[in-house]
DOKOLFI-541071 format. One record per residue (C-alpha): residue number from 1; y, x negated, z. Coordinates in nm, 3 decimals. Each point is the difference from the previous one (the first is absolute). Layout:
<vextors>
+-----+---------+---------+---------+
: pos :      yy :      xx :      zz :
+-----+---------+---------+---------+
: NUM :       Y :       X :       Z :
...
+-----+---------+---------+---------+
</vextors>
This chain:
<vextors>
+-----+---------+---------+---------+
: pos :      yy :      xx :      zz :
+-----+---------+---------+---------+
:   1 :   9.368 :  -7.309 :  10.437 :
:   2 :  -0.217 :  -0.311 :  -0.068 :
:   3 :  -0.333 :   0.104 :  -0.141 :
:   4 :  -0.285 :  -0.232 :   0.086 :
:   5 :  -0.270 :   0.010 :  -0.264 :
:   6 :  -0.192 :  -0.309 :   0.083 :
:   7 :   0.022 :  -0.263 :  -0.137 :
:   8 :   0.342 :   0.116 :  -0.117 :
:   9 :   0.323 :   0.147 :   0.138 :
:  10 :   0.214 :   0.233 :  -0.221 :
:  11 :   0.349 :  -0.084 :   0.133 :
:  12 :   0.307 :   0.209 :  -0.073 :
:  13 :   0.329 :  -0.186 :  -0.035 :
:  14 :   0.179 :   0.072 :   0.340 :
:  15 :  -0.222 :  -0.240 :   0.208 :
:  16 :   0.066 :  -0.262 :  -0.275 :
:  17 :   0.374 :   0.041 :   0.045 :
:  18 :  -0.043 :  -0.042 :   0.385 :
:  19 :  -0.203 :  -0.321 :  -0.063 :
:  20 :   0.261 :  -0.123 :  -0.241 :
:  21 :   0.282 :   0.057 :   0.243 :
:  22 :  -0.188 :  -0.164 :   0.296 :
:  23 :  -0.074 :  -0.314 :  -0.205 :
:  24 :   0.356 :  -0.008 :  -0.139 :
:  25 :   0.181 :   0.016 :   0.341 :
:  26 :  -0.201 :  -0.271 :   0.173 :
:  27 :   0.126 :  -0.304 :  -0.205 :
:  28 :   0.353 :   0.128 :   0.012 :
:  29 :  -0.014 :   0.013 :   0.381 :
:  30 :  -0.139 :  -0.355 :   0.028 :
:  31 :   0.247 :  -0.145 :  -0.257 :
:  32 :   0.281 :   0.169 :   0.205 :
:  33 :  -0.137 :  -0.175 :   0.309 :
:  34 :   0.017 :  -0.326 :  -0.195 :
:  35 :   0.370 :   0.052 :  -0.071 :
:  36 :   0.054 :   0.076 :   0.370 :
:  37 :  -0.186 :  -0.321 :   0.087 :
:  38 :   0.238 :  -0.212 :  -0.201 :
:  39 :   0.281 :   0.134 :   0.217 :
:  40 :  -0.165 :  -0.089 :   0.336 :
:  41 :   0.120 :  -0.319 :   0.194 :
:  42 :  -0.261 :  -0.222 :  -0.170 :
:  43 :   0.024 :   0.164 :  -0.336 :
:  44 :   0.175 :  -0.140 :  -0.302 :
:  45 :   0.256 :   0.252 :  -0.108 :
:  46 :   0.041 :  -0.162 :  -0.339 :
:  47 :  -0.333 :   0.144 :  -0.084 :
:  48 :   0.101 :   0.357 :   0.080 :
:  49 :   0.120 :   0.068 :  -0.357 :
:  50 :  -0.327 :  -0.136 :  -0.133 :
:  51 :  -0.215 :   0.235 :   0.218 :
:  52 :   0.233 :   0.289 :  -0.077 :
:  53 :  -0.048 :  -0.063 :  -0.362 :
:  54 :  -0.377 :  -0.012 :   0.062 :
:  55 :   0.019 :   0.335 :   0.181 :
:  56 :   0.184 :   0.140 :  -0.298 :
:  57 :  -0.255 :  -0.138 :  -0.236 :
:  58 :  -0.277 :   0.156 :   0.201 :
:  59 :   0.178 :   0.329 :  -0.038 :
:  60 :   0.026 :  -0.060 :  -0.366 :
:  61 :  -0.377 :  -0.059 :  -0.026 :
:  62 :  -0.066 :   0.323 :   0.188 :
:  63 :   0.223 :   0.192 :  -0.235 :
:  64 :  -0.208 :  -0.136 :  -0.290 :
:  65 :  -0.323 :   0.109 :   0.168 :
:  66 :   0.154 :   0.345 :   0.034 :
:  67 :  -0.045 :   0.036 :  -0.370 :
:  68 :  -0.374 :  -0.059 :   0.042 :
:  69 :  -0.007 :   0.259 :   0.282 :
:  70 :   0.176 :   0.258 :  -0.226 :
:  71 :  -0.284 :  -0.052 :  -0.252 :
:  72 :  -0.256 :   0.071 :   0.264 :
:  73 :   0.183 :   0.311 :   0.109 :
:  74 :   0.026 :   0.119 :  -0.365 :
:  75 :  -0.380 :  -0.035 :  -0.027 :
:  76 :  -0.032 :   0.228 :   0.308 :
:  77 :  -0.335 :  -0.123 :   0.156 :
:  78 :  -0.153 :  -0.347 :   0.063 :
:  79 :  -0.373 :  -0.048 :   0.025 :
:  80 :  -0.093 :  -0.287 :   0.235 :
:  81 :  -0.359 :  -0.133 :  -0.006 :
:  82 :  -0.180 :  -0.121 :   0.306 :
:  83 :   0.270 :   0.093 :   0.243 :
:  84 :  -0.242 :   0.033 :   0.294 :
:  85 :  -0.147 :  -0.338 :  -0.072 :
:  86 :   0.349 :  -0.159 :  -0.012 :
:  87 :   0.088 :   0.160 :   0.328 :
:  88 :  -0.300 :  -0.143 :   0.175 :
:  89 :   0.067 :  -0.342 :  -0.164 :
:  90 :   0.345 :  -0.005 :   0.149 :
:  91 :  -0.135 :   0.076 :   0.341 :
:  92 :  -0.272 :  -0.266 :  -0.046 :
:  93 :   0.249 :  -0.272 :  -0.097 :
:  94 :   0.220 :   0.101 :   0.295 :
:  95 :  -0.271 :  -0.030 :   0.260 :
:  96 :  -0.141 :  -0.323 :  -0.139 :
:  97 :   0.341 :  -0.170 :   0.001 :
:  98 :   0.105 :   0.139 :   0.338 :
:  99 :  -0.328 :  -0.114 :   0.147 :
: 100 :   0.054 :  -0.347 :  -0.125 :
: 101 :   0.342 :  -0.018 :   0.164 :
: 102 :  -0.088 :   0.180 :   0.321 :
: 103 :  -0.348 :  -0.128 :   0.067 :
: 104 :  -0.025 :  -0.341 :  -0.178 :
: 105 :   0.358 :  -0.113 :   0.054 :
: 106 :   0.070 :  -0.058 :  -0.365 :
: 107 :   0.349 :   0.010 :  -0.143 :
: 108 :   0.078 :   0.325 :  -0.172 :
: 109 :   0.062 :  -0.195 :  -0.331 :
: 110 :  -0.335 :  -0.175 :   0.014 :
: 111 :  -0.186 :   0.317 :   0.107 :
: 112 :   0.142 :   0.216 :  -0.284 :
: 113 :  -0.045 :  -0.281 :  -0.263 :
: 114 :  -0.361 :  -0.048 :   0.092 :
: 115 :  -0.068 :   0.370 :  -0.019 :
: 116 :   0.163 :   0.000 :  -0.342 :
: 117 :  -0.194 :  -0.297 :  -0.130 :
: 118 :  -0.337 :   0.140 :   0.113 :
: 119 :   0.055 :   0.350 :  -0.129 :
: 120 :   0.119 :  -0.120 :  -0.334 :
: 121 :  -0.311 :  -0.209 :  -0.040 :
: 122 :  -0.258 :   0.234 :   0.154 :
: 123 :   0.122 :   0.360 :  -0.072 :
: 124 :   0.271 :  -0.034 :  -0.259 :
: 125 :   0.030 :   0.367 :  -0.085 :
: 126 :   0.144 :   0.077 :   0.346 :
: 127 :   0.189 :  -0.318 :   0.038 :
: 128 :   0.346 :   0.160 :  -0.052 :
: 129 :  -0.033 :   0.272 :   0.282 :
: 130 :  -0.172 :  -0.242 :   0.234 :
: 131 :   0.280 :  -0.252 :  -0.038 :
: 132 :   0.251 :   0.282 :   0.064 :
: 133 :  -0.183 :   0.066 :   0.318 :
: 134 :   0.005 :  -0.367 :   0.090 :
: 135 :   0.382 :   0.017 :   0.017 :
: 136 :  -0.021 :   0.286 :   0.248 :
: 137 :  -0.237 :  -0.215 :   0.207 :
: 138 :   0.245 :  -0.283 :   0.012 :
: 139 :   0.203 :   0.199 :   0.255 :
: 140 :   0.029 :  -0.170 :   0.339 :
: 141 :  -0.259 :   0.124 :   0.255 :
: 142 :   0.282 :   0.008 :   0.248 :
: 143 :   0.156 :   0.284 :  -0.212 :
: 144 :  -0.305 :   0.191 :  -0.093 :
: 145 :  -0.164 :  -0.038 :   0.339 :
: 146 :  -0.338 :   0.143 :  -0.121 :
: 147 :  -0.227 :   0.048 :  -0.292 :
: 148 :   0.088 :   0.372 :   0.006 :
: 149 :   0.365 :  -0.070 :  -0.087 :
: 150 :  -0.110 :  -0.248 :  -0.277 :
: 151 :  -0.234 :   0.267 :  -0.141 :
: 152 :   0.266 :   0.270 :   0.000 :
: 153 :   0.248 :  -0.236 :  -0.179 :
: 154 :  -0.278 :  -0.080 :  -0.250 :
: 155 :  -0.071 :   0.374 :  -0.068 :
: 156 :   0.377 :   0.059 :  -0.064 :
: 157 :   0.027 :  -0.301 :  -0.223 :
: 158 :  -0.320 :   0.114 :  -0.181 :
: 159 :   0.150 :   0.345 :  -0.069 :
: 160 :   0.322 :  -0.165 :  -0.126 :
: 161 :  -0.211 :  -0.231 :  -0.211 :
: 162 :  -0.153 :   0.312 :  -0.174 :
: 163 :   0.316 :   0.209 :  -0.041 :
: 164 :   0.209 :  -0.295 :  -0.128 :
: 165 :  -0.269 :  -0.102 :  -0.242 :
: 166 :   0.183 :   0.110 :  -0.314 :
: 167 :   0.322 :  -0.188 :   0.069 :
: 168 :   0.111 :  -0.377 :   0.033 :
: 169 :  -0.301 :  -0.115 :  -0.194 :
: 170 :  -0.026 :  -0.379 :  -0.022 :
: 171 :   0.296 :  -0.066 :   0.227 :
: 172 :  -0.087 :  -0.282 :   0.247 :
: 173 :   0.015 :   0.095 :   0.368 :
: 174 :  -0.078 :   0.371 :  -0.043 :
: 175 :  -0.315 :  -0.033 :   0.205 :
: 176 :   0.193 :  -0.162 :   0.282 :
: 177 :   0.270 :   0.264 :  -0.015 :
: 178 :  -0.261 :   0.271 :   0.023 :
: 179 :  -0.146 :  -0.170 :   0.307 :
: 180 :   0.348 :  -0.044 :   0.154 :
: 181 :   0.082 :   0.372 :  -0.031 :
: 182 :  -0.331 :   0.092 :   0.163 :
: 183 :   0.052 :  -0.245 :   0.281 :
: 184 :   0.354 :   0.113 :   0.065 :
: 185 :  -0.111 :   0.363 :   0.018 :
: 186 :  -0.216 :  -0.094 :   0.297 :
: 187 :   0.221 :  -0.268 :   0.162 :
: 188 :   0.338 :   0.169 :  -0.006 :
: 189 :  -0.116 :   0.290 :   0.223 :
: 190 :  -0.234 :  -0.213 :   0.225 :
: 191 :   0.112 :  -0.361 :   0.017 :
: 192 :   0.251 :  -0.095 :   0.278 :
: 193 :   0.162 :  -0.266 :  -0.218 :
: 194 :  -0.070 :  -0.218 :  -0.298 :
: 195 :  -0.045 :  -0.377 :   0.014 :
: 196 :   0.323 :  -0.188 :  -0.074 :
: 197 :   0.101 :  -0.369 :  -0.049 :
: 198 :   0.317 :  -0.190 :  -0.058 :
: 199 :   0.141 :  -0.067 :  -0.347 :
: 200 :  -0.157 :  -0.338 :  -0.101 :
: 201 :   0.202 :  -0.308 :  -0.023 :
: 202 :   0.187 :  -0.041 :  -0.333 :
: 203 :  -0.172 :  -0.335 :  -0.058 :
: 204 :  -0.331 :   0.184 :  -0.065 :
: 205 :   0.153 :   0.241 :  -0.251 :
: 206 :  -0.054 :  -0.221 :  -0.306 :
: 207 :  -0.361 :  -0.084 :   0.095 :
: 208 :  -0.069 :   0.368 :   0.052 :
: 209 :   0.141 :   0.100 :  -0.330 :
: 210 :  -0.169 :  -0.281 :  -0.180 :
: 211 :  -0.345 :   0.080 :   0.148 :
: 212 :   0.050 :   0.369 :  -0.077 :
: 213 :   0.083 :  -0.075 :  -0.367 :
: 214 :  -0.316 :  -0.222 :  -0.015 :
: 215 :  -0.213 :   0.262 :   0.158 :
: 216 :   0.113 :   0.267 :  -0.246 :
: 217 :  -0.042 :  -0.227 :  -0.302 :
: 218 :  -0.344 :  -0.125 :   0.121 :
: 219 :  -0.131 :   0.355 :   0.052 :
: 220 :   0.139 :   0.123 :  -0.335 :
: 221 :  -0.147 :  -0.295 :  -0.189 :
: 222 :  -0.350 :   0.032 :   0.154 :
: 223 :  -0.036 :   0.380 :  -0.067 :
: 224 :   0.158 :  -0.012 :  -0.352 :
: 225 :  -0.155 :  -0.324 :  -0.131 :
: 226 :  -0.347 :   0.012 :   0.158 :
: 227 :  -0.288 :   0.248 :   0.070 :
: 228 :   0.131 :   0.060 :   0.347 :
: 229 :   0.142 :   0.345 :   0.072 :
: 230 :   0.339 :   0.040 :   0.190 :
: 231 :  -0.178 :   0.073 :   0.334 :
: 232 :  -0.200 :  -0.326 :  -0.022 :
: 233 :   0.305 :  -0.195 :  -0.113 :
: 234 :   0.213 :   0.119 :   0.284 :
: 235 :  -0.279 :  -0.051 :   0.255 :
: 236 :  -0.057 :  -0.356 :  -0.116 :
: 237 :   0.368 :  -0.091 :   0.017 :
: 238 :   0.033 :   0.177 :   0.332 :
: 239 :  -0.292 :  -0.173 :   0.154 :
: 240 :   0.112 :  -0.348 :  -0.105 :
: 241 :   0.352 :   0.058 :   0.131 :
: 242 :  -0.114 :   0.171 :   0.318 :
: 243 :  -0.246 :  -0.269 :   0.084 :
: 244 :   0.189 :  -0.313 :  -0.097 :
: 245 :   0.372 :   0.055 :   0.050 :
: 246 :  -0.013 :   0.075 :   0.377 :
: 247 :  -0.201 :  -0.316 :   0.049 :
: 248 :   0.196 :  -0.245 :  -0.208 :
: 249 :   0.359 :   0.135 :   0.029 :
: 250 :   0.004 :   0.059 :   0.377 :
: 251 :   0.286 :   0.224 :   0.118 :
: 252 :   0.094 :   0.170 :  -0.333 :
: 253 :  -0.362 :   0.017 :  -0.129 :
: 254 :  -0.060 :   0.358 :   0.093 :
: 255 :   0.329 :   0.112 :  -0.166 :
: 256 :  -0.094 :  -0.198 :  -0.307 :
: 257 :  -0.345 :   0.165 :  -0.009 :
: 258 :   0.150 :   0.343 :   0.036 :
: 259 :   0.234 :  -0.067 :  -0.288 :
: 260 :  -0.281 :  -0.126 :  -0.220 :
: 261 :  -0.221 :   0.296 :   0.080 :
: 262 :   0.279 :   0.251 :  -0.065 :
: 263 :   0.090 :  -0.170 :  -0.324 :
: 264 :  -0.371 :   0.015 :  -0.102 :
: 265 :   0.030 :   0.375 :  -0.017 :
: 266 :   0.281 :  -0.034 :  -0.242 :
: 267 :  -0.232 :  -0.223 :  -0.195 :
: 268 :  -0.237 :   0.281 :  -0.024 :
: 269 :   0.240 :   0.184 :  -0.246 :
: 270 :  -0.129 :   0.107 :  -0.337 :
: 271 :   0.164 :  -0.209 :  -0.279 :
: 272 :   0.106 :   0.324 :  -0.167 :
: 273 :   0.233 :   0.029 :   0.293 :
: 274 :   0.120 :  -0.352 :   0.045 :
: 275 :  -0.100 :  -0.201 :  -0.304 :
: 276 :  -0.023 :  -0.378 :   0.108 :
: 277 :  -0.004 :  -0.263 :   0.261 :
: 278 :   0.380 :  -0.058 :  -0.027 :
: 279 :   0.091 :   0.355 :   0.105 :
: 280 :  -0.280 :   0.013 :   0.264 :
: 281 :   0.134 :  -0.322 :   0.147 :
: 282 :   0.341 :   0.171 :   0.019 :
: 283 :  -0.162 :   0.297 :   0.174 :
: 284 :  -0.157 :  -0.249 :   0.246 :
: 285 :   0.349 :  -0.136 :   0.079 :
: 286 :   0.109 :   0.353 :   0.096 :
: 287 :  -0.310 :   0.042 :   0.214 :
: 288 :   0.071 :  -0.317 :   0.191 :
: 289 :   0.355 :   0.096 :   0.081 :
: 290 :  -0.096 :   0.346 :   0.131 :
: 291 :  -0.287 :  -0.141 :   0.202 :
: 292 :   0.243 :  -0.228 :   0.176 :
: 293 :   0.272 :   0.256 :   0.072 :
: 294 :  -0.230 :   0.282 :   0.106 :
: 295 :  -0.161 :  -0.211 :   0.279 :
: 296 :   0.169 :   0.199 :   0.274 :
: 297 :  -0.105 :   0.342 :  -0.131 :
: 298 :  -0.329 :   0.199 :   0.015 :
: 299 :  -0.201 :  -0.308 :   0.086 :
: 300 :  -0.370 :   0.036 :   0.036 :
: 301 :  -0.032 :   0.280 :  -0.239 :
: 302 :  -0.278 :  -0.014 :  -0.258 :
: 303 :   0.126 :   0.024 :  -0.362 :
: 304 :   0.352 :  -0.130 :   0.067 :
: 305 :  -0.061 :  -0.307 :  -0.206 :
: 306 :  -0.128 :   0.213 :  -0.295 :
: 307 :   0.299 :   0.221 :   0.020 :
: 308 :   0.234 :  -0.295 :  -0.029 :
: 309 :  -0.197 :  -0.100 :  -0.314 :
: 310 :   0.008 :   0.360 :  -0.130 :
: 311 :   0.379 :   0.013 :   0.020 :
: 312 :   0.044 :  -0.332 :  -0.173 :
: 313 :  -0.235 :   0.092 :  -0.276 :
: 314 :   0.179 :   0.332 :  -0.051 :
: 315 :   0.332 :  -0.169 :  -0.017 :
: 316 :  -0.110 :  -0.256 :  -0.271 :
: 317 :  -0.188 :   0.265 :  -0.193 :
: 318 :   0.289 :   0.233 :   0.007 :
: 319 :   0.244 :  -0.261 :  -0.108 :
: 320 :  -0.226 :  -0.116 :  -0.283 :
: 321 :  -0.063 :   0.356 :  -0.121 :
: 322 :   0.367 :   0.090 :   0.008 :
: 323 :   0.081 :  -0.318 :  -0.203 :
: 324 :  -0.258 :   0.085 :  -0.252 :
: 325 :   0.132 :   0.343 :  -0.049 :
: 326 :   0.348 :  -0.133 :  -0.037 :
: 327 :  -0.113 :  -0.262 :  -0.250 :
: 328 :  -0.191 :   0.251 :  -0.208 :
: 329 :   0.293 :   0.250 :   0.008 :
: 330 :   0.231 :  -0.274 :  -0.138 :
: 331 :  -0.243 :  -0.039 :  -0.294 :
: 332 :   0.010 :   0.376 :  -0.068 :
: 333 :  -0.299 :   0.123 :   0.198 :
: 334 :   0.066 :   0.320 :   0.186 :
: 335 :  -0.205 :   0.017 :   0.314 :
: 336 :  -0.165 :   0.319 :   0.114 :
: 337 :   0.230 :   0.250 :   0.175 :
: 338 :  -0.161 :  -0.055 :   0.338 :
: 339 :   0.069 :  -0.374 :  -0.011 :
: 340 :   0.375 :   0.048 :  -0.038 :
: 341 :   0.060 :   0.287 :   0.243 :
+-----+---------+---------+---------+
</vextors>
């Protein structure tokens, strides 16, 4: 049972485990779709091993996070402050972004970026849940069909935001993955079909990967080397990419903007997870590849770009953490038992 003692929830561990599993499965599914995409007629089969390795790396990162989940379980109960406020913030971010897309004709990237920028400046204390809701609101109006479906997805994402609060701290893309799961819970039973597009031409692959790396590095640099928080940094990078690239790069501009925005979520990562611009740029390269090769799958779903970033960040973090443990063990350090089992 979840006890609501406003403004706090006393949360036992079973819902946290459910939240962990929902967030863990989503990037594995998308990376699996990315591998599939490399095998399609316009795919590049030489990249299949790269994306398979990325999928395995994501699994490694999830395994590392399982240790944190075990710590939460050992503690027994988690107290979460302002849960009701966060739930309302997720719904508010969803409706604002969805209205920008459905009523004002804005691109989902620009609408979500502007919501993130505004809330990070005006009401910073709720910027994180509002930005999570903005990713729900990026879902195509053709898929949601009405504000009721958007609100339902926002409520589901808001609940997941709460129960998954203790895990995956500081991993870029967690907010988008939370939104993606909430969106799919509504769309899978109700939507006739998702949007789909062909695998992009191979000649745009390098520009997409390059812009994604730049988007990740730019966001990471802004939020680690200035007063801007991660939400503001991502919103600024997303807005610049979403406004300029479709205008100046013509046919591939929207794809480049999507890659930049997706990579900006990787750039939101805490430096304790991924330490510097070099590794964040590597994460951005992975983001770009998966953005390209998941084009035919679950299109129009809010949070998809964030889930791609989440998987890439988990992969790099898992690799770095494993290498660090291996290095320390060679110097005689014995890691805690839970990190070796």
